[in-house]
C-alpha positions in Angstrom: 4.3 59.6 -4.0 6.2 58.9 -7.1 9.7 59.9 -7.9 10.5 61.8 -11.1 12.8 59.9 -13.4 16.0 61.8 -13.9 17.3 60.8 -17.3 20.7 62.5 -16.8 21.4 60.8 -13.5 20.4 57.5 -15.0 22.6 58.0 -18.0 25.5 59.0 -15.8 25.1 55.8 -13.8 24.9 53.7 -16.9 28.0 55.3 -18.3 29.9 54.5 -15.0 28.7 50.9 -15.2 29.7 50.6 -18.9 33.1 52.0 -18.0 33.6 49.5 -15.2 32.6 46.6 -17.5 34.9 47.9 -20.2 37.8 48.1 -17.8 37.1 44.6 -16.5 37.1 43.1 -20.0 40.2 45.1 -21.0 42.0 43.7 -17.9 41.0 40.2 -18.8 42.2 40.6 -22.3 45.5 42.2 -21.1 46.1 39.4 -18.6 45.0 36.6 -20.9 48.4 34.9 -21.0 48.7 35.1 -17.2 45.2 33.9 -16.4 43.7 31.5 -18.9 41.6 30.1 -16.0 39.8 33.4 -15.6 38.9 33.4 -19.3 37.5 29.9 -19.0 35.6 30.9 -15.9 34.2 34.0 -17.7 33.1 32.0 -20.7 31.5 29.3 -18.5 29.6 32.1 -16.7 28.5 33.8 -19.9 27.3 30.5 -21.3 24.6 30.4 -18.6 23.1 33.6 -20.1 23.2 32.7 -23.8 19.8 34.2 -24.5 20.2 37.3 -22.4 21.6 40.7 -23.4 24.6 41.9 -21.4 22.4 44.2 -19.5 19.9 41.5 -18.5 22.7 39.1 -17.6 24.1 41.8 -15.2 20.6 42.3 -13.7 20.1 38.5 -13.3 23.4 38.1 -11.4 23.4 41.5 -9.6 23.0 40.2 -6.0 26.0 37.8 -6.6 28.2 40.2 -8.6 
């Protein structure tokens, strides 16, 4: 048996994920002066995924995130 793809449900999940990521980035930017170490850690992490889109980078690290 196959499940039918529910485009609206998928879009809603993607919007929630996008909002969570946006909130995280905004928090990092807001707290930049307080946590320069977090910025360095984020950039070091992002450096590992230089050839991946943000979506693929999330999928690649999903079990650890």
